[in-house]
C-alpha positions in Angstrom: 6.6 25.3 -12.6 9.3 23.9 -10.3 10.1 20.3 -9.9 8.6 20.1 -6.5 5.2 21.1 -7.9 5.4 18.4 -10.5 6.0 15.8 -7.8 2.6 16.4 -6.0 0.8 13.1 -5.5 -2.9 12.7 -5.6 -4.2 12.1 -2.1 -6.2 9.0 -1.4 -10.0 9.5 -1.0 -11.7 9.1 2.4 -12.4 5.8 4.0 -15.8 4.1 3.2 -17.8 1.4 5.0 -16.6 -0.5 8.0 -14.0 -3.2 8.2 -11.0 -1.9 6.5 -9.5 0.8 4.3 -11.9 0.8 1.3 -11.5 4.4 0.1 -12.0 5.3 -3.5 -8.7 6.1 -5.0 -7.9 9.2 -7.1 -6.7 9.1 -10.6 -3.7 6.8 -10.9 -0.8 6.8 -13.3 -0.7 3.6 -15.3 2.4 1.8 -16.5 3.1 1.3 -20.1 4.0 -2.4 -19.7 2.4 -3.7 -16.5 3.5 -7.3 -16.7 7.1 -6.7 -17.7 7.5 -4.2 -14.8 5.8 -6.7 -12.5 8.2 -9.5 -13.4 11.2 -7.3 -12.9 9.9 -6.3 -9.5 9.3 -9.9 -8.6 13.0 -10.6 -9.4 13.9 -8.2 -6.6 11.6 -10.2 -4.3 13.2 -13.5 -5.1 15.8 -13.3 -2.3 12.9 -13.0 0.1 11.1 -16.0 -1.3 11.2 -18.1 1.9 9.9 -15.2 3.9 7.1 -14.6 1.4 6.1 -18.2 1.6 6.0 -18.0 5.4 4.0 -14.7 5.1 1.5 -16.4 2.8 1.0 -19.3 5.2 0.7 -17.1 8.3 -1.6 -14.7 6.5 -3.9 -17.5 5.3 -3.9 -19.1 8.8 -4.6 -15.8 10.4 -7.5 -15.1 8.0 -8.9 -18.6 8.4 -9.1 -18.2 12.1 -10.9 -14.9 11.7 -13.2 -16.3 9.1 -14.1 -19.3 11.3 -14.9 -17.1 14.3 -18.5 -16.3 13.4 -19.2 -20.0 12.8 -18.0 -20.8 16.3 -20.1 -18.0 17.8 -23.0 -19.4 15.8 -22.3 -22.8 17.3 -22.4 -21.2 20.7 -25.8 -19.8 20.0 -26.9 -23.3 18.8 -25.5 -24.7 22.0 -27.6 -22.3 24.1 -30.7 -23.0 22.0 -30.2 -26.8 22.2 -29.6 -26.5 25.9 -32.7 -24.5 26.3 -34.7 -27.1 24.3 -33.2 -30.0 26.3 -34.0 -28.2 29.6 -37.6 -27.5 28.5 -37.9 -31.1 27.3 -36.9 -32.6 30.6 -38.8 -30.1 32.7 -41.9 -30.0 30.5 -42.2 -33.8 30.2 -41.5 -34.2 33.9 -44.2 -31.7 34.9 -46.7 -33.3 32.5 -45.9 -36.7 34.0 -46.3 -35.3 37.5 -49.6 -33.8 36.7 -51.1 -36.4 34.3 -49.8 -39.8 35.5 -51.6 -40.0 38.8 -55.0 -39.1 37.3 -54.4 -41.3 34.4 -53.6 -44.2 36.7 -56.8 -43.5 38.6 -58.8 -43.6 35.5 -57.1 -46.8 34.4 -57.8 -48.3 37.9 -61.5 -47.4 37.4 -61.4 -48.9 34.0 -59.9 -52.1 35.4 -62.6 -52.2 38.1 -65.2 -51.8 35.4 -63.7 -54.6 33.5 -63.7 -56.8 36.6 -67.3 -56.0 37.3 -68.2 -56.7 33.7 -66.3 -59.9 33.8 -68.2 -61.1 36.9 -71.5 -60.3 35.3 -70.4 -62.1 32.1 -69.2 -65.1 34.1 -72.5 -65.3 36.0 -74.5 -65.2 32.8 -72.5 -68.0 31.2 -72.7 -70.2 34.3 -76.5 -69.6 34.4 -76.8 -70.7 30.8 -75.0 -74.0 31.5 -76.6 -74.6 34.9 -78.1 -78.2 35.1 -76.7 -79.2 31.7 -74.3 -82.1 31.4 -71.5 -80.0 29.7 -67.8 -80.7 30.2 -66.1 -78.3 32.5 -63.6 -77.3 29.9 -66.3 -76.1 27.6 -67.8 -74.1 30.5 -64.3 -72.5 31.2 -63.8 -71.7 27.5 -67.2 -70.0 27.3 -66.5 -68.0 30.5 -63.2 -66.8 29.2 -64.7 -65.8 25.9 -67.5 -63.9 27.7 -65.0 -62.1 29.9 -63.0 -61.1 26.8 -66.1 -59.7 25.2 -67.0 -57.8 28.3 -63.5 -56.3 28.5 -63.8 -55.2 24.9 -67.2 -53.6 25.5 -66.0 -51.7 28.5 -62.9 -50.6 26.7 -64.9 -49.5 23.7 -67.3 -47.5 25.9 -64.3 -46.0 27.6 -62.5 -45.1 24.3 -65.7 -43.7 22.8 -66.4 -41.6 25.9 -62.7 -40.3 25.9 -62.5 -39.8 22.1 -59.5 -42.0 21.9 -58.3 -44.6 19.4 -57.0 -47.9 20.6 -53.5 -46.8 19.4 -53.7 -43.7 21.5 -54.9 -45.6 24.5 -51.9 -47.9 24.2 -49.7 -44.8 23.9 -51.2 -43.4 27.1 -50.6 -46.7 28.9 -47.0 -46.6 27.8 -46.7 -42.9 28.7 -47.7 -43.6 32.3 -45.4 -46.5 32.5 -42.3 -44.3 32.2 -40.8 -43.1 35.5 -40.7 -39.3 36.0 -38.0 -38.0 33.6 -36.1 -35.8 36.0 -35.9 -38.7 38.6 -34.0 -40.9 36.2 -30.4 -40.7 37.4 -28.8 -42.4 34.4 -28.6 -39.6 31.8 -28.4 -42.1 28.9 -31.7 -43.7 30.1 -33.2 -40.3 30.7 -32.4 -39.3 27.1 -33.8 -42.6 25.8 -37.0 -42.1 27.8 -37.3 -38.5 26.4 -36.8 -39.8 22.9 -39.5 -42.5 23.3 -41.9 -40.0 24.8 -41.3 -37.6 21.9 -41.9 -40.5 19.5 -45.2 -41.3 21.4 -46.2 -37.7 20.8 -46.3 -38.5 17.1 -49.2 -40.9 17.6 -50.7 -39.3 20.7 -51.6 -35.7 21.1 -50.8 -35.1 24.7 -53.7 -32.7 25.1 -55.8 -35.9 25.3 -54.4 -36.2 28.8 -56.6 -33.2 29.7 -59.6 -35.6 29.5 -58.3 -37.3 32.5 -57.2 -34.2 34.3 -60.3 -32.1 33.7 -58.5 -29.2 31.9 -55.4 -28.5 29.8 -52.6 -27.5 32.2 -49.6 -25.4 31.3 -47.4 -28.5 31.1 -49.6 -30.4 28.7 -50.1 -27.3 26.6 -46.3 -27.0 26.5 -46.0 -30.7 25.6 -48.5 -30.2 22.9 -46.2 -27.6 21.2 -43.0 -29.7 21.3 -41.9 -29.5 17.6 -38.2 -29.8 16.7 -36.1 -30.5 13.7 -34.3 -33.8 13.8 -31.0 -31.9 14.2 -32.2 -29.9 17.2 -33.7 -33.0 18.8 -30.5 -35.0 18.2 -28.3 -32.2 19.7 -30.7 -31.7 22.6 -30.7 -35.5 23.4 -26.8 -35.3 23.3 -26.9 -32.5 25.9 -29.3 -34.6 28.1 -26.9 -37.5 27.8 -24.1 -35.1 28.9 -25.6 -33.1 31.8 -29.2 -34.4 32.2 -30.9 -31.5 30.3 -29.4 -28.2 31.4 -28.0 -25.2 29.5 -24.4 -26.3 29.0 -22.6 -23.2 30.5 -19.4 -25.2 30.9 -19.4 -26.0 27.1 -20.2 -22.4 26.4 -17.2 -21.3 28.5 -15.0 -23.7 26.5 -16.4 -22.3 23.2 -15.8 -18.7 24.5 -12.2 -19.6 25.4 -11.7 -21.2 22.0 -13.1 -18.1 20.3 -10.8 -15.8 22.3 -7.9 -18.1 21.6 -8.6 -18.0 17.9 -8.8 -14.2 17.8 -5.7 -13.9 19.9 -3.8 -16.3 17.7 -5.1 -14.6 14.6 -3.9 -11.2 15.9 -0.5 -12.7 16.8 -0.1 -14.2 13.3 -1.1 -10.9 11.8 1.6 -9.2 13.9 4.1 -11.7 12.7 3.0 -11.2 9.1 3.4 -7.4 9.4 6.7 -7.8 11.1 8.2 -10.1 8.5 6.6 -8.1 5.7 8.2 -5.0 7.0 11.6 -6.7 6.7 10.8 -8.0 3.2 9.5 -4.6 2.0 12.5 -2.6 3.4 15.1 -5.1 2.2 13.6 -5.1 -1.3 13.4 -1.3 -1.3 16.9 -1.1 0.0 18.2 -3.2 -2.9 16.2 -1.1 -5.4 17.5 2.2 -3.8 21.0 0.8 -3.7 20.9 -0.2 -7.4 19.3 3.1 -8.4 21.9 5.2 -6.6 24.8 3.2 -7.9 23.2 3.5 -11.4 23.0 7.3 -11.0 26.6 7.4 -10.1 27.4 5.5 -13.3 25.3 7.6 -15.6 26.9 10.2 -17.8 26.4 13.9 -17.4 24.2 13.7 -20.5 21.5 12.0 -18.5 21.5 14.8 -15.8 21.5 17.5 -18.5 18.3 15.9 -20.0 16.4 15.3 -16.8 15.3 17.7 -14.2 16.6 17.4 -10.7 13.1 17.1 -9.3 12.3 14.2 -11.7 15.4 12.3 -10.5 14.8 13.0 -6.9 11.2 11.9 -7.3 12.3 8.5 -8.6 14.7 8.1 -5.7 12.2 9.2 -3.0 8.5 9.3 -4.0 8.6 6.3 -6.4 10.5 4.1 -4.0 8.4 5.1 -1.1 5.3 4.1 -3.1 6.8 0.7 -3.9 7.8 0.2 -0.3 4.3 1.1 1.0 2.7 -1.2 -1.5 4.9 -4.1 -0.7 4.3 -3.5 3.0 0.5 -3.3 2.8 -0.9 -4.6 -0.5 0.8 -8.0 -0.7 -0.6 -9.2 2.7 -3.9 -7.5 1.8 -4.2 -9.4 -1.4 -3.6 -12.7 0.5 -6.0 -11.9 3.3 -8.7 -10.5 0.9 -8.6 -13.5 -1.4 -8.6 -15.9 1.6 -11.5 -14.0 3.1 -13.5 -14.1 -0.1 -13.0 -17.8 -0.5 -13.5 -18.5 3.2 -16.8 -16.5 3.5 -18.1 -18.2 0.4 -17.3 -21.7 1.7 -18.8 -20.9 5.1 -22.0 -19.5 3.6 -22.4 -22.5 1.3 -22.0 -24.9 4.2 -24.7 -23.0 6.1 -27.2 -22.5 3.3 -26.8 -22.7 -0.4 -30.0 -20.8 -1.1 -29.1 -17.9 1.1 -25.6 -17.9 -0.5 -27.2 -17.3 -3.9 -28.9 -14.2 -2.5 -25.6 -12.9 -1.1 -23.8 -13.6 -4.4 -26.5 -11.9 -6.5 -25.6 -8.6 -4.7 -22.0 -8.7 -6.2 -22.9 -7.5 -9.7 -24.8 -4.6 -8.1 -21.7 -3.7 -6.0 -19.5 -4.0 -9.1 -21.7 -1.8 -11.4 -22.2 0.8 -8.7 -18.4 1.0 -8.0 -17.6 1.1 -11.7 -20.0 4.0 -12.4 -18.7 6.0 -9.4 -15.0 5.4 -10.2 -15.6 6.2 -13.9 -17.2 9.6 -13.2 -14.8 10.5 -10.4 -11.5 9.7 -12.1 -11.8 12.8 -14.3 -12.5 15.1 -11.3 -9.6 13.6 -9.4 -7.3 14.2 -12.4 -8.5 17.8 -12.6 -8.0 18.2 -8.9 -4.4 17.1 -9.2 -3.8 19.5 -12.1 -5.4 22.5 -10.4 -3.6 21.7 -7.1 -0.3 21.8 -9.0 -1.2 25.1 -10.6 -2.2 26.6 -7.2 1.0 25.5 -5.4 3.0 26.7 -8.4 1.4 30.1 -8.4 1.8 30.4 -4.6 5.5 29.4 -4.8 6.1 31.9 -7.6 4.4 34.7 -5.7 6.3 33.8 -2.5 9.7 33.6 -4.1 9.1 36.6 -6.3 7.2 38.7 -3.8 9.7 41.6 -4.1 9.1 41.8 -7.8 5.3 41.5 -7.4 5.4 44.5 -5.0 7.8 46.5 -7.1 5.5 46.4 -10.1 2.2 46.7 -8.0 0.9 43.4 -9.3 -0.7 42.2 -6.0 -4.2 42.6 -7.4 -3.4 40.5 -10.5 -1.8 37.9 -8.4 -4.9 37.6 -6.1 -7.2 37.5 -9.1 -5.2 34.7 -10.7 -5.1 32.8 -7.3 -8.8 33.1 -6.9 -9.4 31.8 -10.4 -7.2 28.8 -9.8 -8.6 28.3 -6.4 -12.2 28.3 -7.8 -11.2 25.7 -10.4 -9.7 23.5 -7.6 -12.8 24.0 -5.5 -15.1 22.8 -8.4 -13.0 19.8 -9.2 -12.4 19.0 -5.5 -16.0 19.0 -4.3 -17.2 16.9 -7.2 -14.5 14.3 -6.6 -15.1 14.3 -2.9 -18.9 14.1 -3.4 -18.6 11.1 -5.6 -16.2 9.5 -3.1 -18.7 10.3 -0.3 -21.7 8.6 -1.9 -19.7 5.4 -2.2 -20.3 4.5 1.4 -24.1 5.1 1.5 -24.6 3.4 -1.9 -22.7 0.3 -0.9 -24.3 0.3 2.5 -27.7 0.6 0.8 -27.0 -2.5 -1.3 -25.6 -4.3 1.7 -28.7 -3.5 3.7 -31.1 -4.6 0.9 -29.2 -8.0 0.7 -29.3 -8.1 4.5 -33.1 -7.7 4.5 -33.6 -10.5 2.0 -31.3 -12.8 3.9 -32.9 -11.9 7.2 -36.4 -12.6 5.9 -35.6 -15.9 4.1 -33.4 -16.9 7.0 -36.2 -16.3 9.5 -38.5 -18.4 7.3 -35.9 -21.2 7.3 -35.6 -21.0 11.1 -39.4 -21.3 11.6 -39.5 -24.3 9.2 -36.7 -25.9 11.1 -34.4 -25.7 8.0 -31.8 -23.7 9.9 -30.9 -23.1 13.5 -30.8 -19.7 15.1 -27.0 -19.8 15.4 -26.6 -20.7 11.8 -28.6 -17.8 10.5 -26.7 -15.5 12.9 -23.4 -16.6 11.5 -24.6 -16.4 8.0 -25.7 -12.8 8.5 -22.2 -11.9 9.8 -20.6 -13.5 6.7 -22.9 -11.8 4.3 -22.3 -8.4 5.9 -18.5 -9.0 5.5 -18.7 -10.6 2.1 -18.4 -7.3 0.2 -15.3 -6.1 2.1 -12.6 -8.2 0.4 -14.1 -7.4 -3.0 -13.8 -3.7 -2.5 -10.3 -4.1 -1.0 -9.2 -6.1 -4.1 -10.7 -3.3 -6.3 -8.7 -0.7 -4.4 -5.5 -2.8 -4.6 -5.8 -3.0 -8.4 -5.6 0.8 -8.5 -2.7 0.8 -6.1 -0.8 -1.9 -8.1 -1.3 0.2 -11.3 0.2 3.3 -9.6 3.0 1.2 -8.0 3.9 -0.5 -11.3 4.1 3.0 -12.9 6.5 4.1 -10.1 8.5 0.9 -10.5 8.6 1.4 -14.3 10.1 4.9 -13.8 12.8 3.4 -11.5 13.6 0.6 -14.0 13.8 3.1 -16.8 16.7 4.7 -15.0 18.3 1.3 -14.4 18.0 0.7 -18.2 19.7 3.9 -19.1 23.0 3.7 -21.0 25.9 4.1 -18.7 29.3 5.7 -19.3 31.4 3.7 -21.6 33.5 1.5 -19.3 37.2 1.9 -19.2 39.1 -0.6 -21.4 40.9 -3.4 -19.6 44.2 -2.0 -20.6 43.3 1.5 -19.5 46.3 3.7 -18.7 47.1 5.4 -15.4 48.9 8.7 -16.0 52.3 9.1 -14.2 54.2 12.4 -14.1 51.6 14.2 -16.3 52.7 17.4 -18.1 49.3 18.7 -19.1 49.6 18.9 -22.9 46.0 19.0 -24.3 45.3 18.6 -28.0 41.9 18.5 -29.7 42.5 16.7 -33.1 39.7 17.1 -35.6 37.0 16.5 -33.0 33.4 16.1 -34.0 30.6 16.3 -31.5 26.8 16.9 -31.3 24.3 16.8 -28.4 21.6 15.9 -31.0 22.5 13.5 -33.8 21.1 15.7 -36.6 22.5 18.9 -35.2 26.3 18.8 -35.1 28.0 21.3 -32.7 31.7 20.7 -33.4 33.1 19.7 -36.7 36.9 19.2 -37.1 37.6 21.2 -34.0 41.4 21.6 -33.4 43.0 23.0 -30.3 46.4 22.9 -28.8 47.2 23.8 -25.2 50.9 23.3 -24.2 51.9 22.5 -20.7 51.7 25.5 -18.3 49.9 27.6 -20.9 46.7 29.6 -20.2 44.1 29.1 -22.9 41.1 31.5 -22.7 37.9 30.6 -24.4 35.4 33.4 -25.2 32.3 33.7 -27.2 28.5 34.2 -27.0 26.2 32.0 -25.1 25.7 28.6 -26.8 29.0 28.8 -28.8 30.3 25.6 -27.2 32.7 26.9 -24.6 31.6 24.7 -21.7 31.3 21.7 -24.1 35.0 21.8 -24.7 35.5 21.3 -20.9 32.9 18.5 -20.8 34.6 16.7 -23.6 38.0 17.1 -22.0 36.6 15.6 -18.7 34.9 12.9 -20.7 31.5 13.9 -19.4 30.5 13.4 -23.0 32.1 11.1 -25.5 33.2 12.6 -28.9 31.7 11.4 -32.1 34.9 11.5 -34.1 38.5 12.6 -33.8 40.8 12.4 -30.8 41.5 14.3 -27.6 45.1 13.8 -26.6 46.4 14.2 -23.0 50.2 14.1 -23.1 49.9 12.5 -26.5 47.6 9.7 -25.1 44.1 9.3 -26.3 41.9 10.2 -23.3 39.6 7.3 -24.1 42.5 5.0 -23.2 43.1 6.6 -19.9 41.2 5.5 -16.8 38.3 7.9 -16.5 38.8 8.3 -12.7 42.5 8.9 -13.1 42.0 11.4 -15.9 39.6 13.5 -13.8 41.9 13.5 -10.8 44.5 15.3 -13.0 42.0 18.1 -13.8 40.7 20.6 -11.3 37.6 22.7 -11.9 36.3 26.0 -10.4 32.9 26.7 -11.8 30.6 29.7 -11.9 28.0 27.8 -9.8 29.8 26.8 -6.7 28.8 23.5 -5.0 29.3 23.0 -1.3 27.6 20.2 0.7 26.2 20.3 4.2 29.2 20.0 6.4 32.2 21.9 7.8 34.4 24.2 5.8 37.3 21.8 6.5 35.3 18.9 5.0 34.3 20.9 2.0 37.9 21.9 1.2 39.1 18.3 1.8 36.4 16.8 -0.5 38.7 16.5 -3.5 41.5 14.6 -1.7 41.2 11.5 0.4 43.1 11.6 3.6 43.9 15.3 3.5 45.5 16.5 6.7 44.4 19.7 8.6 47.7 21.3 7.7 47.1 20.7 3.9 43.6 22.1 4.2 44.8 25.3 5.9 47.7 25.7 3.4 45.2 25.4 0.5 43.0 28.0 2.2 45.9 30.4 2.6 46.8 30.0 -1.1 43.2 30.8 -2.0 43.1 33.8 0.2 40.3 32.1 2.2 42.1 31.5 5.5 41.5 35.0 6.8 37.7 35.0 6.4 37.5 31.4 7.6 39.2 32.2 10.9 36.9 35.2 11.4 34.0 32.8 11.6 32.8 31.7 15.1 33.9 28.1 14.6 36.6 28.7 12.1 37.3 25.7 9.9 34.7 23.7 11.9 31.9 26.1 10.8 29.1 24.0 9.4 27.8 25.2 6.0 24.0 24.7 5.8 22.2 22.9 3.0 21.8 26.0 0.8 25.3 27.4 1.8 23.4 30.6 2.6 25.4 31.3 5.8 28.4 32.5 3.8 28.6 34.9 0.9 29.0 34.0 -2.8 32.6 35.2 -2.9 33.5 33.2 0.2 31.9 30.1 -1.4 34.0 30.7 -4.5 37.2 31.0 -2.4 36.5 27.7 -0.7 36.1 25.9 -4.1 39.4 27.4 -5.2 41.0 26.2 -2.0 39.6 22.7 -2.8 41.3 23.0 -6.3 44.6 24.0 -4.6 44.4 21.0 -2.4 43.9 18.6 -5.3 47.0 20.1 -7.0 45.8 19.3 -10.5 47.8 19.2 -13.7 45.1 20.9 -15.7 42.9 23.6 -14.4 39.5 24.7 -15.7 38.0 28.0 -14.6 34.5 28.5 -15.9 33.2 32.0 -15.2 34.6 31.7 -11.6 34.2 35.5 -10.8 31.0 36.4 -12.6 28.8 36.5 -9.4 31.0 38.4 -7.0 31.8 42.0 -6.2 34.9 43.8 -7.5 36.9 43.5 -4.3 36.2 39.8 -4.0 37.0 39.4 -7.7 40.4 40.8 -7.1 41.0 38.3 -4.3 39.8 35.4 -6.4 41.9 36.5 -9.4 45.0 36.6 -7.2 44.1 33.1 -5.9 43.6 31.9 -9.4 46.8 33.4 -10.6 48.7 31.4 -8.0 46.6 28.3 -8.8 47.4 28.5 -12.5 51.2 28.9 -12.1 52.8 25.9 -13.8 49.5 24.4 -14.8 47.7 24.1 -18.1 44.7 26.3 -17.7 41.4 26.7 -19.6 39.6 29.9 -18.6 36.1 30.5 -19.8 35.2 34.1 -19.3 32.8 36.8 -20.4 34.7 39.6 -18.7 37.5 40.0 -21.3 39.6 42.0 -18.9 40.4 38.8 -16.9 41.9 37.0 -19.9 44.1 39.7 -21.4 47.3 37.9 -20.3 46.3 34.6 -21.8 48.9 32.9 -24.0 46.1 31.9 -26.4 42.6 33.2 -26.7 40.1 31.1 -28.6 37.1 32.9 -30.0 34.2 30.5 -30.5 30.9 30.9 -32.3 28.4 28.2 -33.4 30.7 25.4 -32.3 33.7 26.6 -34.3 37.0 28.4 -33.4 36.7 31.4 -35.6 39.7 33.4 -34.2 42.8 32.5 -32.3 45.7 34.5 -30.9 46.8 36.8 -28.2 44.8 39.7 -26.9 46.7 42.3 -29.0 46.7 40.1 -32.1 42.9 39.7 -32.0 42.3 43.4 -31.4 44.4 44.2 -34.5 42.3 41.8 -36.6 39.2 44.0 -35.8 37.1 40.8 -36.0 34.6 39.2 -33.7 36.8 39.4 -30.6 37.4 43.1 -31.2 33.7 43.6 -31.6 33.0 41.8 -28.3 35.8 43.7 -26.5 34.8 47.1 -27.8 31.1 46.5 -27.1 32.0 45.6 -23.6 34.1 48.5 -22.7 32.8 51.3 -24.9 29.2 50.3 -25.1 28.6 50.2 -28.8 30.3 48.8 -31.8 31.2 50.9 -34.7 33.6 49.3 -37.1 34.8 52.6 -38.3 35.4 53.9 -34.8 37.6 51.0 -33.5 40.6 52.8 -32.0 44.1 51.4 -32.3 45.2 48.8 -29.8 47.2 51.4 -27.8 44.1 53.5 -27.4 42.2 50.4 -26.3 44.8 49.7 -23.7 44.4 53.2 -22.3 40.7 52.8 -22.1 41.0 49.4 -20.5 43.4 50.7 -17.9 41.0 53.5 -17.1 38.2 51.1 -16.7 
């Protein structure tokens, strides 16, 4: 499977419920050491500490404004309700007064007339009793007064008995009719006081008693009879009467509406600032990580690249850093807002009703258990989905890239059957994962609705019993409906953080890799190099317990061509890697002009060595830029001269844009031989002291090979050259041929000397040109020359 297929990321599940991204995540990769990785990532955030503090403050402020919004809208509803009550109080009492007071006063006048008549009768009776008797006038007056008082009491008692009133109620009626009509009182404070006193009178006087005087119960008295308010509602309504006389306060409602709009606008603006600043923080942090990672990759030895796939390295540079960037951009602010929302909703609900808050909080365990069960069962299916998706894409890519081979061997049917099998596995895992993700929304909505029913029922009961206002229960319901959102968001963030820490851990693992051994402070810069190379008892191994070289000795004199041959895995390329210090030797010394290469500046050493490899590397750019890559400040004339020496000038000029022709990313717009000539021209431009040619002509045709050989012959003149080749005909003129096998130089000499030995080299050579090795049939060297020339 290719590296690209290994980099496939599990997509996020669909969104669930309203109010934010609350999708169920797929299977996430978990870090080995979460907190250690978290601390290291925090260190990269330290330079942005002030901005993070500002982001925290702004995010909290923005969330607080949003959280307080429903309470303000609830206050607006209360304001409307209290205004309606105040208006009904003023109008209802006023109408009751207008209808009842005149008739009550008439009845009272009749009562007073009856009292006067009874007093006259009582006075006459007293005077008749004392007529003709010598009694002091004071005694007569006292007896008259007492008789009148008794007469008044009898009249009043008869009146109260007939009306079915108590004396306290009668006094309340007298006080009620003494008030002026409420809506005629111009002073709003006096109007509110009068309303309050009449409401207090209603506690001792049922105003339906007024119907006795009016003959029937009117709408106003019936309305008065039902005036029942909580102390809070009455106090708020009286305040409104004091402010505007008893009308619905639309002016205050307008102010509340403007305040609510201002809060939401300010919250949105602060959210915009938070996202703007957080974008800067996230990108600067990712920039620092990416910069450190790239610089680290430049300092890592070749050993690291040999042991890690290209896809893995690129995934850390791109996918992992993108994941970190996205998490920093979204999750940090979401953690702050979700936590603030959770605390804010809880505080606001408690301030409204502690009992209803208990009902809302009791739904949380049900939420948690439901989510835990769904996530637990879905994780396995998401993981299978990821595996099968990788298999599917891998198979599709293999079939696409190798379609010619598939058709050649008539394997289309087998390919389709395998695809259908993988596709079916993906389908089964996919629909199960998506089904479990899909039921998250209805399940959580069901729980939310059940909690809503209980809150609505108990809230309604509290409203009818004057425990809560209508606006309070409206605000509480909004808070309870939103209460579960931050909890689910935090649960999702925990998954995101796990995945992000895993990505960060992969990045930090690269940063922790051992770098190339730094140059010593007294490192030497070569001047006037000659190119003498000596391997002196060199020991080396890629794996500690499996040595490759032991006591390797090799001498290459200045200007000599040293050819290295041998089977695959013999260690030919390793010699080059050790010479370039791509790997460090375990023991022994490699001398360059009698100087230990470990004492030479690594960069200076490599500028003295030019390489032309079997796998050509050209970057996306012009041919001129590719040739000049090895030398800073190379002029156009030097580039052209190097191309001519490499026999590349002719084909370059035949291109439409010549030296300005842009080589695409895959370098597929020029042939393999042309690419090789460009790399040789690059080596000519560098003018190295030592030249390494590693199978430089293995992938080109015979005609192009001849051109490359001519170019290399020019390039090798006067330079120490190491030539690694499988085509033995290309190294026949080498001054020294080293024959390697299993990490050892088993034969050494010229072409003719090695053939005479009839050893391993002769076996390779004869097998290559004759086709089979027969130790008894090896011809003499002269015969081999003839065959070689024919070939």
